[in-house]
C-alpha positions in Angstrom: -5.0 26.1 -16.9 -2.9 29.3 -17.1 -4.1 32.1 -19.4 -0.8 33.9 -19.1 -0.2 34.1 -22.9 -3.3 36.3 -23.4 -2.2 39.0 -20.9 -0.4 42.2 -21.9 3.1 43.0 -20.7 3.3 44.5 -17.1 4.0 48.2 -16.6 6.9 48.1 -14.2 10.2 49.9 -14.0 12.4 46.8 -13.8 15.5 48.8 -12.7 13.9 50.1 -9.5 12.3 47.0 -8.1 12.7 46.5 -4.4 11.6 43.6 -2.2 7.8 44.0 -1.6 4.6 42.1 -2.3 3.2 42.4 -5.8 0.0 40.6 -6.7 0.9 38.5 -9.8 -1.4 36.5 -11.9 -1.6 32.9 -10.7 -0.4 30.8 -7.8 -0.3 27.1 -7.1 -2.2 25.3 -4.4 -2.2 21.6 -3.3 -4.1 20.1 -0.4 -3.1 17.1 1.8 -6.1 15.1 2.9 -6.5 11.4 3.8 -2.8 10.8 3.8 -1.8 12.2 0.4 -1.2 15.5 -1.5 -3.6 16.1 -4.5 -2.3 17.0 -7.9 -2.4 20.7 -7.3 -3.8 23.5 -9.4 -3.2 27.1 -10.4 -5.6 29.7 -9.1 -6.2 33.5 -9.6 -7.3 33.9 -6.0 -4.5 35.3 -3.7 -6.6 34.8 -0.5 -6.4 31.6 1.4 -9.7 30.2 2.9 -8.8 28.2 6.1 -10.4 27.1 9.3 -10.3 29.4 12.3 -8.9 26.4 14.2 -5.9 25.9 11.8 -2.7 24.9 13.6 -0.8 27.4 11.4 -2.7 30.2 13.2 -2.4 29.0 16.8 0.6 26.8 17.1 2.9 28.0 14.3 2.7 24.7 12.4 4.0 26.1 9.1 7.2 26.5 7.1 8.3 28.2 3.9 11.0 28.6 1.3 12.4 31.2 -1.0 14.0 30.8 -4.4 14.4 32.7 -7.6 13.9 32.4 -11.4 16.1 34.3 -13.7 15.9 35.3 -17.3 19.0 34.3 -19.3 20.5 36.1 -22.2 19.1 33.6 -24.7 15.6 34.2 -23.3 15.4 30.9 -21.4 14.5 30.8 -17.7 16.7 29.5 -14.9 15.6 28.1 -11.6 18.6 28.1 -9.2 19.0 24.8 -7.2 15.3 24.2 -6.6 16.1 20.6 -5.5 18.0 22.1 -2.5 15.0 24.2 -1.5 12.8 21.1 -1.8 15.2 19.2 0.5 15.2 22.0 3.1 11.4 22.3 3.1 11.2 18.5 3.6 13.5 18.9 6.6 11.4 21.7 8.0 8.2 19.6 7.5 9.8 16.7 9.4 10.7 19.0 12.3 7.1 20.3 12.6 5.3 17.0 11.9 4.0 18.0 8.6 3.8 15.8 5.5 6.7 16.3 3.1 6.2 17.6 -0.4 8.2 15.5 -2.9 11.1 17.1 -4.8 9.2 16.3 -8.0 6.0 18.1 -6.9 7.9 21.0 -5.5 9.9 21.7 -8.7 6.8 21.1 -10.9 4.8 23.6 -8.8 7.6 26.2 -9.1 7.8 25.6 -12.9 4.0 26.0 -13.2 4.0 29.3 -11.3 6.9 30.7 -13.3 5.3 29.8 -16.6 1.9 31.2 -15.5 3.5 34.5 -14.4 6.3 34.8 -17.0 5.2 38.4 -17.9 6.3 39.4 -14.4 9.8 38.0 -14.8 12.3 40.9 -14.9 14.3 40.9 -18.2 17.9 39.8 -18.5 20.3 42.5 -17.5 17.9 44.4 -15.1 19.3 42.8 -12.0 15.9 41.6 -11.0 14.4 38.1 -10.6 11.1 36.4 -10.0 11.1 35.4 -6.3 9.1 32.2 -5.5 7.6 31.7 -2.0 6.6 28.0 -1.4 5.0 27.2 1.9 3.3 24.5 3.8 0.7 25.3 6.5 -1.4 23.2 8.9 -5.2 23.7 8.4 -8.5 22.2 9.2 -10.8 22.3 12.2 -8.7 21.8 15.4 -8.1 23.3 18.8 -5.7 21.0 20.7 -1.9 21.1 20.5 -1.4 18.5 17.9 -0.5 18.1 14.2 -3.2 19.4 11.8 -5.7 17.1 10.1 -5.1 18.8 6.8 -2.4 20.8 5.1 -1.9 23.3 2.2 1.2 23.5 0.0 1.3 26.7 -2.0 3.6 28.7 -4.2 3.3 32.3 -5.3 5.7 34.7 -6.9 6.7 38.4 -7.0 9.2 40.3 -9.2 12.0 41.6 -7.0 15.2 43.7 -7.1 17.7 44.2 -4.3 16.6 43.2 -0.8 18.7 46.0 0.8 18.5 49.4 -0.9 21.5 50.2 -3.1 22.2 46.7 -4.3 25.8 45.5 -3.9 26.9 48.3 -1.6 28.1 47.8 2.0 25.6 48.1 4.9 26.2 48.4 8.6 24.7 46.1 11.2 24.5 45.9 15.0 24.5 43.0 17.3 21.4 42.2 19.3 20.9 41.0 22.9 18.0 39.0 21.7 18.2 35.4 20.5 16.8 34.4 17.1 16.4 30.7 18.1 17.2 28.3 20.9 20.3 26.1 20.8 18.2 22.9 20.2 15.0 24.6 18.8 13.8 25.3 15.3 16.7 27.6 14.1 17.7 25.1 11.4 14.1 24.9 10.1 12.7 27.7 7.9 9.6 28.4 10.1 7.8 31.6 10.7 8.4 31.7 14.5 12.1 32.3 13.9 11.2 35.4 11.9 8.6 36.6 14.3 11.2 36.6 17.0 13.5 38.8 14.8 10.9 41.6 14.2 11.6 43.6 17.3 15.5 43.3 17.2 15.4 44.2 13.5 13.2 47.2 14.2 15.5 48.4 17.0 18.5 48.1 14.6 16.7 50.2 12.0 15.8 52.8 14.6 19.5 53.3 15.1 20.1 53.5 11.3 21.5 50.0 10.9 20.4 47.7 8.1 19.4 44.9 10.5 20.4 43.0 13.7 23.1 40.4 14.0 22.3 37.5 16.2 25.0 35.8 18.4 24.9 32.2 19.5 22.1 31.8 22.1 24.3 29.7 24.5 27.2 32.1 25.1 26.5 35.3 23.1 30.2 35.3 22.0 29.9 34.0 18.4 28.2 35.4 15.3 25.4 33.3 14.0 23.1 35.1 11.5 22.6 38.5 10.0 18.9 39.4 10.2 17.3 36.8 7.9 20.6 36.0 6.1 23.7 33.9 6.8 27.1 35.5 7.7 30.4 35.0 6.0 33.8 36.6 6.3 37.1 36.6 4.4 40.3 36.4 6.5 43.0 39.0 6.2 45.2 38.1 3.2 42.1 36.8 1.4 43.0 33.1 1.8 40.0 31.7 3.7 36.2 31.9 3.4 34.6 31.3 6.8 31.0 31.0 7.8 29.5 30.2 11.2 28.5 26.6 12.1 25.8 25.9 14.6 22.7 23.7 14.9 20.5 26.8 15.3 21.6 28.4 12.0 19.3 28.0 8.9 21.3 26.1 6.3 21.4 28.7 3.5 21.5 27.4 0.0 23.2 30.6 -1.1 25.9 30.1 1.6 26.6 26.5 0.6 26.8 27.6 -3.0 29.3 30.3 -2.0 31.4 27.7 0.0 31.6 25.6 -3.2 32.5 28.6 -5.4 35.0 30.0 -3.0 36.8 26.7 -2.9 36.5 25.5 -6.5 36.4 28.7 -8.5 38.4 31.1 -6.3 40.8 28.6 -4.8 40.2 29.7 -1.2 40.3 27.6 1.9 36.7 27.2 3.2 35.7 26.7 6.8 32.5 26.3 8.7 33.4 27.2 12.2 33.3 29.7 15.1 33.4 33.5 14.3 33.9 35.2 17.6 32.4 38.7 17.9 35.5 40.0 19.8 37.9 38.8 17.0 36.4 40.6 14.0 39.8 42.2 13.3 40.9 38.8 11.9 38.7 39.4 8.9 39.3 41.7 5.9 35.8 41.4 4.4 32.4 40.2 5.6 28.9 39.8 4.1 25.4 38.6 4.5 24.1 36.0 2.0 20.7 34.5 1.2 18.2 34.0 -1.6 16.6 37.4 -1.0 19.8 39.3 -0.2 22.1 37.3 -2.6 25.2 39.0 -1.2 25.1 42.1 0.9 28.6 43.4 1.9 29.0 44.3 5.5 30.7 47.6 6.0 30.8 47.5 9.8 29.4 45.9 12.9 28.4 47.8 16.0 28.9 45.6 19.1 28.3 47.3 22.4 30.4 50.5 22.3 32.7 49.2 19.6 32.2 49.7 15.8 34.4 47.5 13.7 34.8 48.3 10.0 35.9 45.6 7.6 37.1 46.5 4.0 35.2 49.7 3.7 31.8 51.3 4.6 31.5 52.5 1.0 33.4 50.1 -1.3 32.9 46.4 -1.9 35.9 44.1 -1.0 37.6 42.3 -3.9 36.8 38.7 -2.8 33.2 39.6 -2.1 32.9 41.1 -5.5 34.4 38.0 -7.2 32.0 35.8 -5.3 29.0 37.9 -6.2 30.0 38.0 -9.9 30.5 34.3 -10.0 27.2 33.5 -8.3 25.1 36.0 -10.2 26.8 34.9 -13.5 25.7 31.3 -12.8 22.2 32.3 -11.9 21.7 34.3 -15.1 23.4 31.8 -17.3 26.4 33.9 -18.1 28.8 31.5 -16.4 29.0 27.8 -16.4 27.1 26.3 -13.6 28.2 23.3 -11.5 26.2 20.2 -12.5 22.6 20.2 -11.4 22.6 23.8 -10.1 20.3 25.2 -12.9 16.9 23.8 -13.8 15.3 25.2 -17.0 11.7 26.2 -16.8 
């Protein structure tokens, strides 16, 4: 049982939070043995104790999620679309032959972790949130290339601010010659191997003073796919259409699909999931990266080979991007009406 109510307030500057690990009070663990998940429990221990033969260590049999809890103006706590994170984790588990965590257990685990760590939740108006990291890993004594005999489902949390320094300010990116995922590989699953593959391209981009790497489609290297660990979107000149790449190797971002809905139903834009060719960036007035961690990061410009293309501005946020950001963040914080089912109260 959580003892959160007996703990003093945390001593943090909520307005200067970044995106880095903070050891909070309690986390949730559930074990899959003999064909079923147990009821799960909260623990103070932030160290996992697993077999040296665990498939998560040797064969990458693991997946994870990311979602946030927000403090609303009335003091209540909002989880943003946790059912969609549960569904995406279930799809990742199916792809890696791991047992699925039910939507009910997933949301209950997230609720328990938020309640146990409420003192770490940034206050309303700070721009921060409580980031939740659910994961499933294959464990147990094993050495052959096969699915694990046991699994762990866990959830921990950290208080976070902006993923990219500066918050809602434009950042520049560069395309990479490396591929993030294979055309028919695990790109659509949220698995660690995809992110391990991105470490070197991301480091190379940062060495050249860009925020991160942009990955092109692995088959032809002619179309934009993802922006670092986030999805890409663009606004056509004239501000009439919101477009985002479509590919079987792109992670289906919950933030992206939320923006597609808001762009169409709140802003009245045409919405398209389709090809975004790297040599036709001049068709777009604005561009951005979106995801749970980044929320929306405006893209000032993209370096592709010897060409640097600037969208709206390298210093100012475009008007459509600003409206989308305000709408999304307003819903997450409870300041604007949410579409049905998007907000789950803790």
